[in-house]
N, C-alpha and C positions, 0 to 999 in steps of 0.2 A: 517522417513516417508517412507513408502513402495511405490516406485515409480510406480510400476505396478498398484497397487490399486488406487494410485492418479491419473495415466493417464486414467484408466478406468472412474472413477468418474467424472473427468473433461470432457472427451469426452462425456459421457451420459449426463451430465448438459447443455453443449453446444448444443448438437442436440435437446434437450427436449425444448429448447426456441424458435426454429425455426419452424414455422408453414408452412405446404407444399405449401400453396398458396404464400408465400414469395419467394420461389425458382423456381416457374414456372413448377413444375413437374405436369404432368397430373394426375387427379385422376384415381385410378384403381379399385375402387368399394370395395376394402377390408375393413373391420371393423378395426378401428384404436383403438388399445388397449394401445398405450403409447402416452404420449404428445410429441409433436414436430415429429421429423423426425425419421423412423425407420432405422435399420443399412444399409438396402439394398439402402435406399434413399440416404443416405449420401455416400455410395460407388458409386453410380451411379454419383452423383454430382462431386465426386473427381476422377472419372475415374479409380477406382480399383475394384477388385472384393468383393463381399460381405464376402466371406470367408476370404480374406485378411484383410479387415476392421475389422471383427470380431476378428481376431488374434490380430490386433493392440489395439483394445479395451480391449482385455484381457491380453494385455502385453506379447504376444508370438511371435510377428512378428519380433524381433531384431530391427536394426536401419534402418528405411526407408530412402530412397534418399531424397535429398532436393527438388526434384520435387514432390514427393508425399506428403512431409510435407507442402509445399505450396499449393497443390491442396486441402488438407484437411482443411487448413486455410481458403482458399476461400469458400469452401463447407459449412463451419460452420460459416462463416461471422465473423471471429475473428478480434478484434481490435488489435493494435500494442502491448499491453501488453498480451493479450491473445496468440497472435502468439508467443511472446517470451517465454512464459510459456509453450506452446506445444513443442517448440524446445528444452527447458530444459528437459522436460519429455521424449521426443523421440530420440532426436539426441545427446545432449551434454552428455559427461560423467558425472556422479554425482561428484559435486565438494565437496572436503573434507572441513569439518569445519576448519576454520582459528584457529590457535593455539595463535598467538600473539594477545594483545588487540590493537585496533585501536588507533592511534594517531592523534591529530590534529596539523599539523605544525605551527610554530609560525607566518608565513605570514597570515594564516587564523585566528588566534587568533587576530592579529592585525587588519584584516579586520573587524571582529565583533566589535571591539572597535571603529573603524572609523564609522561604521554604527550606530551611537549613537542616531539617530532621529527616527528610526523604530525598531521594534523587528526583530531580525535575530538569527538563530542558526544552528548547524550542526548535522545532523543525521548520524548515521553509520548504520551498520548491525542490524536487528532486531527492527528498529526505535529507537535505543539507542541515547540519546541526548549526544553527545560527548562535546558539548560547547555551550553556550548561552551567549548573551549580556544582559545587564541590563533591557532593556525594554521587551525582551522575557520572562525574569524571572518575570517580574511584570505582564505582560498581560497573561501568562499561569499559571505557578507556579515556584517557586524557585527551579530548578532542581539542582543547586550546594549545597542546604541544605539537599538533600536527600542521602541516602546510594547509592553509585555507582550502584549496581545492580537494584535500583529502578528508575534510571534516564533514562526512556524509554517512548515514545510518546504514544505507544499503551497502555501501563500500566496506564498512566495518564488519557487518555480518557475513558477507561473502568473501572478502579477501584477506582479512585479519585472522592468522591462525589462532590466535588466543580466543577469538569470539567463539569458536567451536567448542572449546573446553570450558569457556566461562559460561556460555548461554544454555540453560537447561532446554530441551526440546528444541534444539538449534535448527533441525530441518524445517519445523513448522513455523518458526519464527522467520527464518531466511525466506521461505516460500512466500509468507504473507507480505515481507517486505518488498519482494518482486512483484506482487500483485498491486501493492500500493504505486510502485512505479509505473505499472502499466496503465492503471487509472490516470495518472498524470500525463502519460503520453498521449491519451485521447484528448485531455484538455489542451496541452500545448505541443501539437505535432511539429512545429517549426523550432522547437528549443534545441539549439546546437549543442548546449552542454549536457542536456539530457541524453541525447543521441551519442555523445562522446562517452558518457557514463555507461550507458547500455553496451556500447561497442567494448569498452574496457571490461565489463563484466562478463561479456560473452567470450572474451579471449582468454581470461584469467580464472573464471570460476567454472569447474566442471559441471555444476548443477544448474547455472543460471539459464541456459537456453531451453532446457527441458521445461523449467517453470515459466519462463517468458512465453514460450510458445503454446502453453495450454490456455492462454487469454484469460487467466483468472484476474479479476479486479477486486480491489478491496479498499475501503475507506476505514481506517482504524478508529474506533471509538472507545472501546473499554475491554478489559480482560485481565488475564493473570500471566505472570511471567515468573521464571526461576533462574536465578544466577549463582554460580559457584564461584565465590571469592576465595582467593588464596589465603587470605589472612583470617577471615571470620566464617568461612564455610558457605552453607546453603542460605540463600536470601530469596524469601517467597514475597511477591508484590501483587497488588491488585492495582492496575494501572487505569487512569482516565486520560483521554485525549480531548482536548477543549479548543475551540477557535476563538482566540482573542479578537476584539473589535479592532478595525483599523487596516488589517491585512488578511484577506480571506485565504492566502496561501501560507500562512502561519499557523502552527498547531503547537500548544502547550501540552507537554505529556509530564504527568506526574505519577510517580510510583509510591502508592500509598501502602501502609502497613497496618496491622492490627496492633493498637496500644498494648504494651506490655508482652507482645509476642516475641519468640526467640529472635524473628527478623529485626523487631524494633531494638532489643537489646544489642544485636550484632551491629546494627547502624550507630547505635551510640558509641560502641567501642572504636568502630571505625572512624567516626567523626573526631573522637577524642585523639586518636593516634595521628590521624592526618593533620588535625589542628596543631599538635605538638610539633610535627615536622615543619608545617608552614611557619610556626613561630620561630623555629630554631634557624630557618634560612633566611 
């Protein structure tokens, strides 16, 4: 990924979404030929010169100070994930792609087995699924049965036809997953495996390019999800995404349910059925 171009496109996309009336800037009577804010308006809000902001947007201003970066984040009304992405593009040195594969330590594998009443799995870089418990494999897909390069959440949502019918509000979930990949691309611009994944999704997913090019970034923390299971019907979850110690690029995802709810009872049935099948085989 070309960080200068990524920075330019990201800044343009963020200022394009802000209308001048949101900022309190007075109208100046000039014809507005671009959506959102002009460069000079962003510069004014951030307290820098228009020339300096233009150089920033063109990737020619070097590394700005933390004060300038924070001022830009405020001027563009960036959320925490967008602010992190801006810092990755402006301030932090480009991180080299990790060479060694990620490993899930035994204690986390044991935790997944302990969480046997709800789906739980561990994501690594590029949304790779590093480990998943039995209910996660039943509710989403059996990642363990896939070739290792295909054990990837973004690949599942965007390329597996079953994901569209099984995932409630599929378009929102898929677009959010693309935004998570975009955030990762800012952190690891030289990750060849991530570039290969983006290339495959570009070629094979009709929706991917549009979502990728809107430069939305997201760090998933918590929320709700709905799945349609062919055996037990609708499953409503409240998910939590946690970062276990030891590897900042791993995320533990747990799909919680209300005790005694229809989803909790459905998961009990599903766990019993799949347990019987496992015992029989």
